[in-house]
N, C-alpha and C positions, 0 to 999 in steps of 0.2 A: 722239557723235551721238545715240546711244542716249538718253544722261541728257537731251540738249537737248529731244529728242522727248517725254520723259517731262514735263518741265516746260511744254512747249508744249501737248501735248494730254492726258497722263495725270493731271497733279494737277489741272487744272480740272475733268476728267471726274469724279475722286473726290470733290472738292469738291459737285459738283452731286449726286452720289449720296447724299452723307453729308446734304445739305439734305432730299432726298426721302426718306430714311430716317427722319430725324428728323420730317419731316411726317406721314410714314404712320404713325410709332409715337405721336405725338400724337393722330392722328385715332383710331387704334385705341383707345388708353387712355381718349379722351373716350367713345367709343361703348360701350365695356365697361362704364365705371363709370356710364354714363348718370345717373341722379339719385342719384349717391353722393358721398360725401366721401373722398377720398384723404389720409392723413396720414403723415408720416415719423417713423420711431423710431430713435433711435441704439441700435443693439443689438437683441437679440431677447429678448421677456420670457423670465422664467425659469418664471413659474408665472402662471396666471389665478385662482388661490384667493386671494382677497384678504387672508385672515388670515395667509397665510405669505410674502407679498410683502415685498421688500426693496429693490426697484430701480425707477425712475421709468416705465420702458417698461411693467412689468406693471401698475402702478398706473393709468396712463392707459387702458390697454384696458380694466381691470376696472371703471373708472369709469363706463363705457357700458352696463355689463352688469348691476351691481348698485346697490342702494340702500342706505343708512343709515336709521335710524329718524328722525335728524334732519339737518339740513344748513345751510350758510350761505346767507343772503340776498345779493344783488349788494352790498349794503352791509356785509357780513359780520356781520349779526345772525343769531342761531340761529333756525331755522323747522323746521317739521315736514317729513318726507319720508314714510318708511312709518309713522311715527306721525302720527295727525291731532290729537293733543293730549297734553299731559303737565304732570304737577305735581310739585312739588319741596317736601318739607318735612324735618322731622327729629324723632326721639324720642330725648329724653335720659333715660337711666335712671340713678337714683341708688339704690344698694342699701345697706340700713340692717342694724343687727346683728340685728332680728328684725322680725316682722310689726307689734308694738305700736309700734315705732319709727318704723315706715314711714308708720302712721297719724298719728303726731305731727307729722312731717315735712310729711305732706300738709296738714294743717291749718295748719300754719305758712306753707306757700306760699299756701294759699287768703287767709289775712290781707293778702297783699301783692297781692291783686287789682288795686288801682290802678295798679300797675307791669307788669301783664301785657302791655298794647299795647306798651310799649317793648322789652319782651323777645321779642316777637311769640308770647309763650305763649299757648295756646289752651284746653288742658285738662290736669288733673292728676288722674291715677288711680294706685289702689294693687294691686298684685299680689303677694301674699306679703309677702315683706322688700322688694320693690322699689318705688320711685315712678316712676311714667312721666310724663314731660313731652311733650306734644305742642306743638311749635314750628311755626310757619308759615315762618320762614326757618332753614336750616341754618348751621353754623358752631360755633365754640367759645366765642366772647367772651361771649354771653349766659349760657350753660351755666356758665361758669367763675363768673360774677359772682352767679348764682344759690346756686351750691353753697358759694361762700366766705361766704355769709350764713348757713349752717345750721350746727348745734351739730357740730363735728368729731368729737367723741368718739362719736356715734350711727351715725357712717358705717361700713360694713364696708370693710376694708382690702383691695383687690384688685390684681392684678397680671396683665400680659399675659407668658405664657411661650411659649417657640418650642423645640420638641421635634424633634430629629434622630435619625432611627433608620436601620437600615441598609437597610430596605425595609419594605414594607406598612402604610404611615403610616395608612390608614383602619382596618386591623383592630387596630393597637396604640390608637388613640385610641377605638376601641368598648371594648375590654377595660378601659382607664384610666377610662371613664365609669362602668363597671360596678363597678369596685373602689372608687369614692369615692362619697360621699353626692352625690345628684342635684343638690341645691342648691349645691354647692361650686364646681362647674364651669358658669360661666353663659353662656360662649360658646365656639364652637370654629371652627375653619378650617383646611381641608387645603391646604397649598401645593403639594405634589408627592407622589410616592411615597415620598419619603424626608424628609419634614419637615410638621409641623402647629403650629399655634398655639392656644391655650386662654387665656381669661380666666377666673382662678379665685382663691380665698381666697389673699392673700399667704403666709398661714401654712402652707401645703400644700407649698411647695418642698422641704423635706427629705423628705416623704413620697413625693412624686412620684419624686424621685432614687432612694429605697430600692426602689419599686416597678419602676421601669425597670431598676435593676440585677439584679432576679431575673425580668424578663419580656422578655428578648432584647436588653437593653442599649439604649443611647441617651445623649444629651446634653441638659441642661436649662439653657436660658439665660433668665433674667429680663429681658425688654425694657423695661419700665416699670411704676411703680405709677399707680394710676388711682382717682379718688374717683367717677367717673361714666363712662357711655358714652353718646358722641353720635354716633348713627346715622342720617345722612340717608336718605332714601327717595326715588326716582324712580318715578312710575307713569305708564307709557306705554299710551295707548289707540291700538291698530292701526287703520289704515285698513281699510274692508270691501271695497273694490273692488280690492284688489291679488292678483294671481295670479303664480305663478312661471311661468317660460317654457314649462313642461310641462302647464300648466293647474291645478296643484294650489293651493290657496288659501293665503295667507301666514297664519300662526298665531303666537301667543305661545309656542309651543314652537319654532319657528325663532329666536326671540330667546334663550330660555334654552340652546338648543343650541348657538348661536353663541359663547356665553360658556363654556360647558363645553368646546367644541373648543379655544377660545384658551388654557385654563388646562390642558389636557391636555398632559403633557410630550412625548408621542408626537409632537405637532403642531408642537412647536418654532417657535411664533408669536412674531415680535419685537414684537407688540403686547399681550403677557401683562402687561407692567407697567402698562398702562393700566386693569387690571381686577383686579389683584390685591388691591385693598382692598373688593371686594364681598364681603359676607357670604352673601347668598343672592339668588336670583331666585324669585320665587313667579308662577304662572300660574293665577289663579282661573278664567279662562275664555279661549277662544280668541283674544281680542282684548285682551287686558289682561295686561301684564307689569309686575310691581312689583319694584324693584331695590333693596336694602337695602345700605348700605355699613357697613363695620366703625368708619369714622370719617370726619369731612368730608374730601371730596375735591371741590374746586372745579372741576376739568376735567371732572367727570363728565358733563356734557351733550356736550362736545365730543367726547369718547371713543365717544358712541353714534352717530357720524357713520360708524363703520365698518361696511363691507358685512355684512348679514345673510346667512347660510348656509341651505340648504334642509334641515331636519332630516329630511325625507321620503326623500331621496336618500342623506344620508351618515350617519345614525345608525346605529351597530352595524356600521360599515364600518371595516376597517383602514387604515392611512395608504398602504399599497401599493395598496389599491383606489381611493383618493383620487387617487393620482398617476397610474394607468393609466386611469379613468374620468372624472374631474372636473376636475383641474388643468389638463387641455389641452381639456376639451369642456365647460366650466361651464354651469351653469342658474341663473339669476339673476331679477330682477325689473325690470330696468332697461329703457330705451327700445330698446335693441338686443339681438338675441338672437345667441348664438355661431352661426356657420355653418360654416367651415372654417379651418384652420392649415396653411399649407405652410412647413415648416421651412426657415429662412435665407431666406425670401421674404416672406410676408406672413401676416396673420390678417384673415379677412374677417367682418363681422357683418352681419345684416340686420335690417331695421326691424321692431319688435315691434307688430303691429297692435292687441294689447291692452293696452298700456301704460294704466296707471292715470291718466295725465296726457294721454289721448287727446283728440283726435285726432292729436297729435304721436307721434313726430317727422314731419317732413315729408320728409326724404330717405329713400330706399330701403335704405341701409347705409352703412357705412364700411368702408374698406380700410385697414390699418395696414401700412405697407410698411418692411421692416427696411432700415436704412442703415449701411454699415460706417464712414462718416466724414462730416464736416460737408461736404465738398467735393462728395461724391456727392448728399448730402441738397440742397444748394444747385441743383446741375444738376438733379435732378429737380424742384425747384420751378420753375425758369426754363423748363423744358420742359413744365410743367403735368402732370406726373406725380404730383405732390402738390399739395394746394391751399393749404397754409399752410407758413411756414417760421420758426422761430425764430431770426432774422437775426443773424448773428455782427456784433459790435461796428462792424467796419470797413467794413461793407456797409450799415449803416443810412442814412447820408446819401444814398448813391446811390439807394437806393430812395424815400427821401422827395422827392428831386427828381423822380423818374419818374413821370409821371402815369398810367401803366400800374399803378401799386401803390398800396395802401393800408397804412400802418404803424401799427401799435397798441403803443403805448409806456406803461409802468408802473414804478413804484417796485418794487423786487424784495424777496422773503423769502428769498433765496437768497445763500450766501456761499461762497468757495473757500477752501481752507486746505491747509496740509502738516501732516499729522499725524505727530507722533513717537511711535515705539513705547516708552512708558514702563516696560515691562519690560525693555528693553535697557540695561544699565550705562551707556551712552553718553549717553542723553539723561535720566538719572534727577536731575541736578543742574539746579535751575531758574535758576541764573546761566548755565548753558550755554544752555538754550533761549531765555533773554532775550536773549542774544549772538546767537544764530542770527536772532532777529527784527530786530536791529540790522544785521545782515550783509547782508540782502535787501532789495534797493530796490524796495518795494511801490509807492511812487508812479509809478515808471518803468513797473510792470506796468500801473496804472490808465491812464497814458498810451499805451503801446504795444500792449497786449494789449486793452484795452477801448476804445482810442481816445477816452478821456477818458469814457466813458458808464458811469460807476460811482465808486465812492469806496472808500477804504481801511476795511476792517472793523476795528471795535473790538470783536470777542468774539461771543458766542454768539446775539446778537439783532441785529437790523437796524433802520435808522431808521423804516421802516414801521410798526413795531410800537409800540402805545401805552405799552409797559412797558419800552422802550429807553432806556439810560441815555447821555444825551447829554453827559455831563460827562467821560467817559473820552478821555484823549488817545492817538492812536495811537502805537505805538513808531516813532520817527524812524529814517530810515536813516543809521547811524553807524557806519562800519566800525571807527574807533577805538575807541569805546565798546564794540563787540564784541570786540575784541581785550583790552581791559581786563577785560572780565568772564570771558574765558575764561582769562586769566593767573591771574585771583583763584581761579578754580576749579580752578589747577593745570597748565592746560595751555601747554605751552611748544614754541617752533619746534624741529624735529628738524633733522638735516643736510641732508635735501631740501627744507626748507621747510615740510613738513607738520606740524601740531601733534602733541605726544606728551605722554603722561602714564603714569607707571608702566609704561614700555615698550609701551603701546598707542597705535597711531597713530589719529589722528582721521580715520577713513575709514568710509563707510557707501554703501549703495545706497537710492536713491529709485525708487519704483515708480510707475506709474500706467497707465491703459489708452490703447491706442492707438486711433487715430481720433479724438482729440480734441485739435485744434491747440491751444486755450487751455491746456491742461494741459501739453501738450508744451512750450509757450513758457515756462510756468511752471518747469518743470524746467531748461530751458536757463538761464533768468535766475538761478535759484537756485544752480546749479552754478556759473556765473561769480561771483556775489556770494560765495560760500563759498570758493572758489578764492584770493580776494584777501586772504582773512584764514587762510590755510593749514588749510583743511579740504578733502578730497578726496571728493568726492561721485561716485557712479556713477549712472547712469540706465538703468532698464530700463523696457519697454513691453509690456504683455500684452493679450492679445485679453481683452475685457470679462468674459466668463464665467469665463475662467480666473482673471484679476484678483481677481474678487469671491470666487469660491469656495475657491480654493486659498491666495489669500493674505489678503485683508481679512477675510473671515468666519472664518478661522483664526487671525489675528493673527499671521501668518507675514510679517513685513516689518520693515524698519529704519524707513523713513519713506514716506508714501503722499500722492499728490496727489489730492484728492477734494473734494467740495462737498455742502452740505447746501442742500436746497430744504424750508424749514420752512413749517408750518402758520401759525396764528395763536394758537397757544397758549403760555403762559409755561411750560408742564410740560415740563421738559427732563431728567426724572428717567432716561428710557431712553439718553439720551446721555451723561450725566456722573456720574449715580450710581456710586458703587463697586461696588455689587453687580451691575452691568450689564456687567461686563468680562469675561465669559466667553465660549468661542467661540460663534459665531453670534449674539451679541448686538451692542448698537450702541455701546456703550463701547468702542470697537476699540483705542484707544490705550492703555487701561488706567489711566484718571486716576483718582486717589484724593485726595480733600480732606475731612477730615471736618466742617469749616465748611460747604463746599458741599454735602455730604449732608445736613447738617441743615437747610439751606436749601431743598434740592429736597424734603425731606420736609415742612417747615412750609408752604411756597407752596401744597402741593396740597390743605392743609386751610384757606386763607384766602379769604375770600370779599369782603374789603373792598379796594376798588380802589386806595387809597392805601397799603394795607400789600403788596399785591401788587407794586406799582411799587417799593416800598422794598426788599422782599427780592429783586426780579428784578434791580434795578440794583445791589444788593451782590453778587449771585452773578456777574453778567457782569463786574464789576471783578476780582473774585477770580480768575476763571478766566483772564480776559485777561492778568493779571500773572503767572500760572503758566505761560502759554503751552504747554499740552498740544498744542495746534495752533500752528503760525505763521498766524495769522489774515490773510488777504490782503487779498481785496476782495469788494465787492457789486456786482455788476454791475446794469446797468439792463436791464429785459425788454423785448425788442422782438418783435413778431410781425409777419409780412408775408403779404397776401393779394393777388392779381389784382384789380384794380379791379372792382367790382361782382359778384365772383364768388358772393357770398352776401349775404342780407339776413335779417332776423328777422322772423317774424310770431309773436307771442305773446300769451297771454290778458292782458286789461286787469284782470281780476279783477272784471268787472261784467257778463258774457256777451260782451264784444266782443273786438277785436283791436287790438294795437299793432303797426303795420307801421314797421320803422326799419333804418337800415343797421347793419352790425356795428359794435360799439363796446366800447370797454374799459370795464370794472367793476371795482370794488374787488378782486372775487374772479376777476378775470381775463377774458381774450378769449373764453374758450370756455363762460361761465356759462351762455348761452342756446342751446347747442350742439344741444339737442333740438328746438329751434324754428327753425334755420338753414333756408334754402330756397334753392335755385337760381332766380333770377329766370326762367330759360327754363322753368320748370315752375310758374309762379306761377298759372297757369290751374286747378291742382290744388287750390289752397287754398280755405279758405272765405271769403267776401266780409267786408269790414270793417264793423262798426256804427257 
């Protein structure tokens, strides 16, 4: 009887109460956020210091707080941000045997003046035994052509040397300079406390080695012989109307300090490889920063989209001070100001009334709420606790058919993968990795995990990128081919059906983060596919912070499920170069391929579009065949918003305003986010012209 009464009276009453609570909760949240935008983050940011971030949650919040010198336009063209202007040129320096020979070389170059326009050569000057060529366009091609036409016997043989010491590299370099003639060491660069590089007369190698042996020890490695130095230069002119959130003006010292902080070993910045080709940064005045590179570096402009740090707050402070006073309470130049951070709950930002793109932003603040999983995030969106949701593939059709919502879809620059730890003997044979690729039914993952909203990945780039190689055929799902490759590699079925080799069973553990249904499903389908060919795979799920800090960053795993959300750069040095496979670096699987290393290095010096496409395509093909990752799929990106929740009122560039609905751009849905407004607050906005 009691149970019957519950169903007749208690259950309906409970439902009514839940509806009332939900209505009250939504009303309260709407009142609290007022003219604010609320976004959901999968996981809590690790740090709001933009040069130390390695997770997407941290980057998303920091993008509202900080600015770079440059940024992408809606059409992915490079435009100014903190920099109002910039120029790019190059000085090529040819070293001769003596000053008289340098004068002769300069005279010869002058006699070729009719060809200067084709070389983009503007001036020729002599400085001692050096001939300085000023070129309008950076690169190696024209410099090589000019130097090849000069008398080779008159050129001074130079070499790049790398010197490693136990510690105190700056002090050792200073003593080394004092020990040798000033003209013999023409360039120097300090990499870290234990290593530096010099460019010097090639004949000095034996003398330097002897000097090191009697001055604390160290190793000398000759990197390459050179006949000239090609040193590009970017000159940035900063905006005059930018202040930090605390009111201090932006200066060129902030630019040079950001570079120094990135290069400081104590900072442990994952962005260091983007800047290690910089020779120097000069700041002749408060609004000019001149960046000189040691060699051509074609992604240079894109690298300066990194957020700039406030030198007046951070300079001279140890990392412990940063962690306590800045990383969780940052001061930036962006459209929003940090307000407060509630651990395990939210981060709140407030409108910057003095933003240099004033009068924007239109909204009063942004609330970033931390969500443990996709289901919680979806429920938060559907109850209007968050304003946008990166819709799971299986929900997109339903949202598109519902007139209450707007769906924004774009081709993705993201791919998912299973990374094999190549430091584990189990995964060191490429035939094994190729077998694993054939054993996993990736097309079924696209159908069942993505609901067809994506495609099978063919490597490190996605079809959205202009340098993507479309000729690479994906590995087919072929269990018999997988078995054949494993047998060829020496793996045979054991008594229990699990493959064995030299007494070792083919068993390993795949790990990923919990709260991500797609990654969990990837693990399950992979486990099923490998079981069919005699491989035992266990699956473990970890909380995101534990997964990242204790396993991924330390390289402590057999295999991992992860994904890359790429920018628009062909420079993949940080992810794939063999030098980037140490703990806390991004080549977490320990991939090493000399040809790929060479391509990664050469493409950074290439400015010609057709050559970039050629090198990027070759690199993509090599890595895909090596299968250091099991490249899975490229998902379609979809974002959902409640109908008419926001519009855009943005400058038209002529003193007027463009008022339009939220729309997808090549740079994403949120490109104009500082100009988003809620229609119910439209009366606050300036009138359109």
